[in-house]
C-alpha positions as CSV (number, residue, x, y, z in Angstrom):
1,M,89.3,88.6,151.6
2,K,88.1,86.0,154.0
3,Q,89.3,86.7,157.8
4,L,89.8,83.1,159.8
5,P,89.5,83.0,163.4
6,Q,92.7,82.5,165.2
7,E,91.2,80.6,168.1
8,K,89.8,77.6,165.0
9,I,93.7,76.9,164.1
10,M,94.3,73.9,164.4
11,S,97.6,73.4,166.7
12,K,95.2,75.4,169.0
13,L,92.4,73.3,169.1
14,L,94.9,70.0,169.8
15,K,96.5,71.7,172.7
16,E,93.0,72.4,173.6
17,N,92.1,69.0,173.2
18,R,89.5,69.8,170.9
19,V,90.9,67.6,167.6
20,N,88.6,65.2,166.8
21,E,89.1,61.6,164.5
22,D,86.3,63.2,162.5
23,H,88.4,66.3,161.8
24,I,91.4,64.6,161.2
25,S,88.7,61.9,158.8
26,K,87.9,65.0,157.3
27,I,91.7,66.5,156.8
28,S,93.1,62.8,154.7
29,K,90.2,63.0,152.5
30,I,91.1,67.0,151.6
31,V,94.9,66.0,151.4
32,A,94.5,62.5,149.4
33,D,92.0,64.3,146.9
34,F,94.0,66.5,146.5
35,H,97.3,64.5,146.1
36,R,95.5,62.5,143.9
37,R,94.1,65.5,141.5
38,S,97.7,67.0,141.6
39,D,100.3,67.6,139.0
40,K,102.5,64.3,138.7
41,V,105.8,65.4,138.8
42,A,108.2,61.8,137.9
43,N,111.2,63.6,137.3
44,M,114.3,65.0,139.1
45,H,112.7,66.3,142.1
46,G,111.8,62.6,143.8
47,S,115.5,61.6,143.4
48,V,117.6,61.1,145.2
49,K,120.2,64.0,144.5
50,I,117.9,66.1,145.3
51,R,116.4,64.4,148.6
52,K,120.4,64.5,149.3
53,I,120.6,67.8,148.6
54,N,117.9,68.5,150.8
55,W,118.7,66.9,153.9
56,D,122.4,67.8,153.8
57,E,121.6,70.9,154.1
58,N,118.7,70.5,156.7
59,F,122.1,69.6,158.7
60,Q,124.0,72.3,157.6
61,Q,121.3,74.5,158.7
62,T,120.6,72.6,162.3
63,R,124.6,72.4,163.1
64,E,124.6,75.3,165.2
65,F,121.9,73.4,167.7
66,V,124.6,70.6,168.2
67,G,125.3,71.1,172.1
68,K,122.0,73.3,172.6
69,S,119.5,71.4,171.6
70,I,120.6,68.0,170.6
71,S,123.9,66.5,171.8
72,R,126.4,65.5,169.8
73,N,125.6,61.9,169.1
74,Q,122.5,62.7,168.5
75,F,123.3,64.6,166.0
76,D,125.7,62.1,164.8
77,F,123.2,59.1,164.9
78,I,120.4,61.3,162.9
79,K,122.6,61.5,160.7
80,G,124.5,58.5,159.8
81,K,120.8,56.9,159.0
82,I,120.2,59.6,156.8
83,D,123.3,58.1,155.2
84,N,123.0,55.1,155.1
85,F,118.8,55.3,154.3
86,I,120.0,56.9,151.3
87,K,122.1,54.8,150.4
88,Y,120.9,51.4,150.5
89,N,117.5,52.7,148.8
90,K,118.1,54.0,146.1
91,N,115.9,51.3,144.3
92,L,113.2,52.8,146.6
93,F,113.5,56.1,145.5
94,N,113.6,55.0,142.2
95,K,110.6,53.0,142.7
96,R,108.4,55.6,144.0
97,I,109.4,58.4,140.5
98,K,108.2,55.2,138.1
99,D,104.8,55.1,140.5
100,K,104.4,58.6,140.2
101,K,104.2,59.3,144.1
102,I,106.2,62.2,143.9
103,R,104.0,65.2,143.8
104,D,102.8,68.9,143.3
105,C,102.2,69.1,147.3
106,H,101.0,71.7,149.9
107,G,104.5,71.3,151.2
108,D,104.0,72.5,155.1
109,L,101.7,70.3,155.8
110,H,100.6,70.9,159.7
111,S,98.5,71.7,162.2
112,G,99.8,75.3,162.2
113,N,98.6,76.0,158.3
114,I,95.4,74.3,159.4
115,F,92.1,76.1,160.7
116,I,89.2,73.8,161.5
117,A,86.4,76.2,161.3
118,D,82.9,75.8,159.2
119,K,85.0,73.7,157.4
120,I,88.4,72.6,156.5
121,Y,91.0,75.4,155.6
122,I,94.8,74.3,154.7
123,F,96.8,77.2,153.3
124,D,100.0,78.7,153.9
125,T,101.7,75.5,151.1
126,I,104.9,76.2,149.6
127,E,105.0,77.8,146.3
128,F,109.0,79.6,146.3
129,N,110.6,76.1,146.4
130,E,110.6,73.6,144.0
131,R,112.4,70.9,146.2
132,F,109.9,71.7,148.8
133,R,106.7,71.9,147.1
134,Y,107.6,69.1,144.6
135,V,107.6,65.9,147.1
136,D,107.2,62.1,148.3
137,V,103.3,62.7,149.3
138,A,104.8,59.8,151.8
139,S,106.6,62.5,153.0
140,E,103.8,65.0,153.3
141,I,101.8,62.6,155.5
142,A,104.5,62.1,158.2
143,F,105.3,65.4,157.9
144,M,101.2,65.5,159.7
145,A,101.7,62.8,161.3
146,M,104.7,64.3,163.0
147,D,103.0,66.9,163.6
148,L,100.3,65.3,165.8
149,D,102.9,63.2,167.4
150,F,104.2,66.7,168.5
151,H,101.4,67.3,170.0
152,G,100.8,63.9,171.9
153,R,98.3,63.0,169.5
154,K,99.8,59.6,168.6
155,D,96.1,58.0,168.5
156,L,95.3,61.2,165.9
157,S,98.4,61.2,163.7
158,Q,97.7,56.7,163.1
159,H,94.1,58.0,162.3
160,F,95.4,60.5,159.6
161,V,97.6,57.6,158.1
162,S,95.0,55.0,158.6
163,E,92.9,57.0,156.5
164,Y,94.3,58.9,154.1
């Protein structure tokens, strides 16, 4: 077993402005290669039904924060956008399944699960929840891009998506 140096966790390095495009290129290559090699799971995990279950569960779990960290109007706006996206994009979901874009993915790809040390280490995949693990690769890429945006690095976010 090898202990990774905590000062090399990517979330800390982002705060210290020590992550560059070369790091992001390496990460995107690792992720793209992983997705290419992963099992192609063109089944119910990419279906509108399962995606809706995940989104509804997310809204149910965050409802308690309405009025605390998100306003009722913001919450309802976001939920409405998601509901409409599901309603009007069923063909897109089906096409992504048909095109084999639903894969056995990491499931929780963000800077807190990546070390940049002597090489890139991506760890802590979600193995215990198939609804989170078997996802559209676009969701996985978007999750990482959002994390980079959250850290104020839109440039790295765009580079990650472009490189992938």
